[in-house]
N, C-alpha and C positions, 0 to 999 in steps of 0.2 A: 436607311438613313432617311434615306424620303417622307415613312410612314413618320419616325420619329419627329421631324419638320413640324412634319403635319398635324403631331400631335401637342406638341407646345404652342403652337401657334392659337389651335384652338385652346389651354391652357390657361394662354394670356390675356385673350381677347375678353375671357368668358369669367376672369379675373376683375379686371378694366370695367365689364358690364356689373360686376354686384358693387364694385367701389362705386357706382357713377350712383349708383341706383339708391343706397344707404346712405345717402344723406334727408331721404325721406325717407328711413323707415326707423322704428324702434325692436329690438329684438329683446325677444324678457319672455314674456307672458306666462308662458307657462314651461318650463325645464325641464318636463317630459315630452316635451316636443320640440324636438332640438332643431328641426325646419319651420317650424311659426316667426314669422314676421309680422309685427303688427306696426301699421304705416300712422303715420297723422290723419292722414283721411278715416279711419277706421278710425280713431278717436271723434274725430269730428263726425262720423254715419254715425255712432253711437251716444256721442251726446256724453262722452267719458267725461264724470265730474264729481272727482271725489272731497271737494270741500260742499257738496252738496247737503241737505239737509234726512237725518233719518227716524224715522219713526219707531218709538219706546212704547209698547202695546200695555194698557193697563185692564186686566179683568179681577174678577173675584167670581163669581159660582156659574156653575156653568148645570141647568137644568137640561132632564130629558123631559122639556117638552116641543111642543110643536110652535112655529110662530105665531097659527092661529087659534092656541087655550089662549093667549094673553093680550089684552083690550089697550097695550100700551104701545107705540110707532114699533113698527119692524121684529124685531125680534126680542126688545125688551120685555123682560119679566116686571122687572118694578120701576117706578115712573124717573127713577133717576138713571137706571141704565148698566144700574153694578150686576145685577143681575141678569145673565143671556142664556135664550133657549140653548137649546145644544141644535138643531140647526140651524140656525144662526150663526155658532162658532163655526159649524163645518161649512158653510157659505162664507163665513169669514175665512177663513184658512185658501178655500178658493180661489176667492178673489185677490187673498195676496199674490199667494203662486201665480198665476196666469195674468198677476197687472206688472208682474218680473221681480220678485220682490221675493230673497232664499236669507230665511232663519242666521241671526249670529246670536251670540253668547253676549248678555250682557256686562259679563267683566269684560271682555275681548273687545270689546265697543268702548269701554272705558279706558282701555289699554291702547287703543289705537291702533288692535289687530282683529282688520275685519278681512276677515276669506273670504271672498266670494268672487263668481265665476263673471268670466268680461260679461261686458254688457247688463247686470244684472246689481239690485240693490238691497241694501240690508234694511232687516228688522228685526225689532227685538222681542220676544211678549213675555210679559212679567205675570201674579197672581200673585194677589192680595190675598191675604185671612186665612189662609192655613183650608177652606172647608174643606170637608168630607167629599163632596162632587170633584174637588180636582181630582182627586185620585179615589175613589173609593173601595175598599177591599171586599171581595163579597166572601172571602173564605182564604183559603190551601192549598197545595195542589200535595202529592204525595212526597213529593220534595223540601215541601215545609216553604216552600215558596210563592211571594203571597201573587191569589189572584182578582185582577184589575176590573172592574166593573168597566166593558167597553162603551159605554151612555155617560161613562165620567170624563171631562178632559183631557189627560195623559190617556185611558183608552181609546179616545178620539183621535190624537195628537200619533199616537201607536199604529191608528191605522194609516195618518199619514206620511208613515218616515214605510209604511211597506207601497203606499202607493207612489209616491216621489220621493224616493230615496234621494234626489240630489236641491232636496229642498230645505233640506240642513236641520230639521226637525230640534225644538229643542226651545225650552224655558227655563227662568224664574221661576219660583215658587217665596213667598214671603211668610215667612209663619211668624203665629204667637205664640204662646206660654203652654197652650191646647196642641199646640203640632199641626194636626191633620181631625183633630175632634174622634180619633181612631183609639185607646187610649192600650188597644189588644194590637193593634197592629204598629203606632207609631213610627217605633223605631227600625221597623221593616222595609216600613214606605219610605224612610228617610235614607235607608240605605240603598232600595232600589231605586230611589232616582239619580241618587249620586254615580250609580253605577253605570247610569242608563243613557247619562247624557243630558240628564236636567239637576238643574242649580239651586241651592238652598241660599235663601238672606233672610233676613232679620225685619219683624214687624212691630215688634216691642212686643212686653211677657202679659200685656192687657189695654193693648190698643190706646193708649195714651192719648190728651191731646198736651204737645209739647207749648201751642201759645202760655198756660197758665201752671204748667208742672214746675216743683222745685230744681232744684239742681240736686241733691243726696234722690227725688223721683226718676228722674232723667235715667241719673246711672246704672239704678236697679231695671228700669223699665229697657232699657238696650244691652246690658253686660247679664244682666240672666238670662236671656232667650242665647248670649252665643253663650253662658255657662254650658246650658240644657244642649247646644250643637256640639260646641267642646265634649262632650258627655259621649256623645252618638257616635257623629260623625265626624271628629277632632281633623283638622283641617283640610277637610272633602269640603266644608260649604262657600259661601261667599263672601267679603265682609263689605257687604254693602245693605243701609237700614231704606225701607219703603213707609215714608215719613203718613201717621196714620190720620187720614181728613188732611192731609196735606199740611200738616200744622211744625215746626214753624214757617210763616207764609214768605219771611224777611231773610234773607243770609245772614245776613246783619242780629238776629237774636240772640240774645244772650246765649239760649237752651242749644245754640248748632256748638257752641266749643265741645261743650261735656256728650250730644249724641256720637259727633266724632271722634273723640276721643273720654274713654267711659271707663270707670273702677271698680268692679263687682267682685264678692266674695275675695276680695288680695288681688287680683287678675285686672290686667289693662287693656282693653279692646281696641284699637284702632279701626275704625270706618273709613272706605275711601270713598266712597259716594251716599248720597240722600236719595233718594228720587221723589217728585212733588205728588198731589195728587194731578191724572190726569186734563191738559186741555189740547197738547196741540206737540207738535214733535221738537227732537232738539238737533241742535248742532254738527257737523263733523266733528272727530275728533281732534282734528288738524284745522280748525279753524282759532283766530281769537275769539268768535262770539262762546264756546264751548268752554262750559266749568263744569267740569267731568266731578267735581264735589254737591251739584246742587241739580238733576239732570229732569227734565219736562217730559211728561207723559201723555198720552193720546185716550181716552176714554175710550174703551170698545161699546159703545152705543148710537144707536141711528135715533136719527132727531129728523129728516126728512132734509139733509143739507145743508142743517141751521145748527149754529152756538156748539163747533168745534166735534159735529160727531165726522162719524170713520168718513162718511161720502166726504165732506167741505174739507177734512187734512187730507187726505188722500188726491181733491182735486185740486189743492193750493199746493200739496208736494208738485205736479205732473212736470213744471217747470223750475225745480229746484232742489231735485233729489239725490243725493250721492248715490249715482253710478261709477261701478267697480271697472276696473281695470285688469281686473283677475290676476293681479301680481300683488302679495299680501306685503313684499317689500318694497313698492313705488310707489309714492302717490303721485295721480295726473291731475292738473289744475290746469285748468284758461287760465290764459299770460294776462285776461285780464281782472281775475279772479287773485292772482299772488298775494298784492295787497291784505289777503284776509286769512294767509299763512301762518296759521301760529308757531304749533308742537309737529316735527315729523318724526318722533318716537326712531330718529338715526335713520330714515329711508333714505332713498332717493325721490327722487321729485325731478317727475316733468313734464315742462310746461309744454302746449299749443295754441 
């Protein structure tokens, strides 16, 4: 009887202690760890901020050259930095990872579905133009599967998947009418990409400048690429258009509505987002500043920390980046920023 009373007293005292502590704790970060309790101090210490900014990186070509093989700054092959050396691209990925960034899919970002571990920040990779060096096929194996050049962008990304399993390696490739410039393998490339964690988007059929395109031309340029993708990977591509040249530059341009809703071959296609040509990061999907239909990107190039190159943008992000609470179902924000909260996607909001 005495042992029972002692045990009862211990249980009562333990319960009181837990109740007292509960006011300063938030339980939920990871349902797989039932005993994990995140405190407000943890949020403060890790500067959790899900109203912070998110970098969408804009790449084009990746070439198998060393940085020393180019006369331009850093890893730029061309003056404007649209072609990057293999060495520079590898260094970029190492920099993102070591700076605490983890990749998310572009479409998940647009949908407010940012699944990143506690204390880390989301980053999105995009590639325009469907260049062959994005995923160069060198042949087929005995089973008929494509063999990918390890020096191409996807070859490098696949190596990073093995090296850093927690990097969540992914990217969205925006193609023109020529897809990946490898007629013999284009269909297999598209299927391989969507089956291996990558996404395919629309970059118009002939890389048109929408600033001066007619309505009929606009519908054809957008709709024909969707039509091609429908025939190869129906329901497996993303309805997102990367705007060639970043045009039109204003969301008020008359062609915007026809890019967002195009008709081609008696089919109507709806586009959920447009990507602009890069210069800087975009907002949290939960922020009042976020326009999911007209997204900003960072041009992945070097320019001595000037003109919104990689270095400049990531220095700017040091004080205002999105830092995850580790729970895709909650939005953790600082109380002083609560007026910036717009879209919650029916998630639970936690202020501290």
